[in-house]
C-alpha atoms as one frame of an Amber mdcrd trajectory, in Angstrom:
protein
  68.673  65.835  43.441  65.281  64.002  44.595  63.892  65.146  40.961  66.754
  62.817  38.974  65.137  59.143  39.944  62.140  60.246  38.631  63.040  61.546
  35.625  65.728  58.863  35.139  62.751  56.140  35.385  61.076  58.162  32.992
  63.823  57.690  30.524  63.776  53.972  30.740  60.472  54.242  30.024  59.914
  55.370  27.328  63.152  53.573  25.614  61.736  50.636  26.885  58.696  51.128
  24.420  60.463  52.115  22.115  63.214  49.681  21.507  59.769  47.326  21.922
  58.439  49.150  18.931  61.747  48.925  16.895  61.724  44.959  17.802  58.685
  45.057  15.652  59.357  47.054  12.744  62.661  46.098  12.123  63.472  42.574
  10.389  66.877  42.329   9.004  67.975  40.709  12.646  68.380  36.232  11.510
  66.133  34.305  13.833  69.975  32.843  14.900  70.838  36.040  16.030  68.054
  36.899  18.543  68.542  33.734  19.823  72.060  34.371  21.445  72.910  34.422
  24.764  76.130  36.729  25.375  77.106  37.087  28.460  79.732  39.717  29.740
  81.797  40.058  32.969  84.352  42.094  34.336  85.284  45.465  37.808  83.574
  48.123  38.928  85.871  51.195  40.107  82.998  54.266  41.315  83.571  57.493
  43.991  80.870  58.888  45.446  79.949  62.267  43.682  76.572  63.318  46.500
  76.758  63.930  50.443  77.004  61.589  52.912  78.818  58.585  51.358  81.438
  61.543  49.454  81.946  62.879  53.239  82.899  59.174  54.775  83.417  56.166
  52.195  86.357  56.769  49.410  85.848  54.855  47.156  84.629  51.471  45.666
  85.655  48.499  44.393  83.058  45.442  42.217  82.150  43.498  40.269  79.504
  43.559  36.871  78.035  40.765  35.531  75.856  41.068  32.748  73.605  38.577
  30.212  71.490  40.069  27.454  69.652  39.131  24.223  69.982  41.175  20.444
  66.385  42.531  19.695  67.223  44.762  16.857  70.708  45.268  15.425  70.819
  48.307  17.815  68.968  47.343  20.942  70.517  44.466  23.317  67.846  43.670
  26.413  69.345  42.545  29.279  69.532  41.057  33.031  72.619  42.674  35.157
  74.348  41.593  38.572  76.376  44.763  40.761  78.006  43.638  43.514  79.356
  47.287  45.113  82.269  46.944  47.803  82.546  51.299  49.168  86.142  51.841
  51.760  85.661  54.592  54.182  87.801  56.964  54.198  91.372  57.281  55.744
  92.065  60.095  58.509  88.506  59.887  59.570  87.591  60.058  63.941  87.550
  58.201  65.455  85.279  56.115  67.598  84.305  55.648  71.536  82.564  52.885
  73.524  79.832  55.570  73.525  79.546  56.220  70.212  75.820  54.879  68.593
  75.557  52.429  65.725  75.007  54.806  62.743  78.664  56.560  64.008  79.782
  53.217  63.835  77.901  52.530  60.479  79.319  56.033  59.009  83.189  55.067
  59.603  82.823  51.110  58.396  82.962  49.602  55.377  79.829  48.465  53.409
  78.218  46.545  50.225  75.793  47.012  47.942  74.229  44.050  45.773  71.915
  44.975  43.004  69.289  43.033  40.568  68.966  45.223  37.340  67.403  45.307
  34.353  69.463  46.663  31.290  68.174  48.420  27.831  71.568  49.072  25.677
  72.860  50.662  22.687  74.596  50.336  19.633  76.048  53.729  18.629  78.605
  52.771  16.074  79.452  48.855  16.257  82.061  50.070  19.088  80.428  52.671
  21.352  77.521  52.483  22.605  75.123  52.970  25.705  73.001  51.949  28.458
  70.695  51.978  31.239  69.592  49.943  33.740  67.045  50.005  37.128  66.660
  47.771  39.572  66.264  46.390  43.323  69.796  47.415  45.537  71.039  46.015
  48.983  72.513  47.032  51.358  74.973  45.578  53.761  76.903  47.513  56.593
  80.284  45.804  58.160  78.925  46.867  61.241  75.930  45.581  61.067  73.826
  43.025  58.940  70.431  45.159  59.403  71.747  48.855  58.958  72.948  49.452
  55.304  72.840  52.228  54.570  71.188  54.012  58.063  74.071  56.446  58.542
  72.812  58.260  55.784  70.326  61.427  57.871  68.115  62.048  55.223  66.919
  57.877  55.114  66.008  58.644  58.579  66.802  54.876  60.243  67.879  51.128
  58.698  68.276  50.771  55.450  68.580  47.883  53.322  66.616  48.052  50.218
  65.961  50.263  47.735  66.183  51.647  43.856  69.192  50.527  42.269  70.333
  52.914  38.728  72.749  54.125  36.074  73.342  54.708  32.844  76.531  54.876
  30.604  78.429  55.682  28.159  81.189  52.998  26.777  82.995  51.482  23.629
  84.577  47.959  23.223  87.933  47.084  21.977  88.978  44.922  19.915  91.448
  42.340  21.172  93.134  39.155  19.373  90.583  37.278  17.444  89.720  40.906
  16.018  86.230  40.779  17.343  84.535  43.661  20.125  85.985  41.638  23.709
  87.185  44.220  26.089  84.102  46.867  27.195  84.680  50.375  29.318  81.890
  52.566  30.454  81.425  55.721  32.171  79.418  54.831  35.316  76.730  57.438
  36.838  75.153  54.991  39.318  72.398  55.864  42.330  70.843  54.248  45.633
  67.498  55.959  46.007  65.181  55.066  49.361  63.095  57.521  50.786  63.063
  60.167  48.656  67.583  60.484  48.267  69.413  59.501  47.026  73.465  58.573
  47.216  75.087  58.991  43.757  78.573  57.554  42.332  80.612  57.713  38.807
  82.499  55.444  38.196  84.127  52.687  35.817  83.365  49.940  34.928  85.514
  47.805  32.537  83.990  43.865  30.824  84.688  40.874  29.408  82.564  39.717
  26.513  83.315  35.808  27.131  80.289  34.736  23.949  80.788  36.350  20.770
């Protein structure tokens, strides 16, 4: 699993390099379209798929906000914000007065704030895929300074990490015959000290500007 972040970052760099080259080659996008800033926002729903979070936490619910600009007919480049709140499983072991901070954090809800650079490619007028990577910041309900410290591979309190993801999705036509509602399947991860905690889920987003 430790090789995944390296492969992901390599792919992201290659995509950004390709996008930059393609932007120079494709001159059929009007200057008006290039200058237009788009906005989307919606909700996140995910389940953990790796190691510690899978043992202790059930699912997450959160929000996403994305702003971007079209840099070619197929490519978008923008900035994305995600807030995810993870909920613990039912029937977990009871805590006692002797429980350590790590044990209390393991059986508590926590949040992750992510700020990411995002690039998205339009396969068709409706289907798309994307890559994103940036800074993640974790906050535990039991101790704000502990973050994801309950994960033994992190080796102690852990608040900051690399937050990344890739996804495949589709836009749907609603109302005024324009593609406004998007639904995607996302694979995301929080990486720190060479260890990644991963999740798989759905993101629903609504395009406010067309």
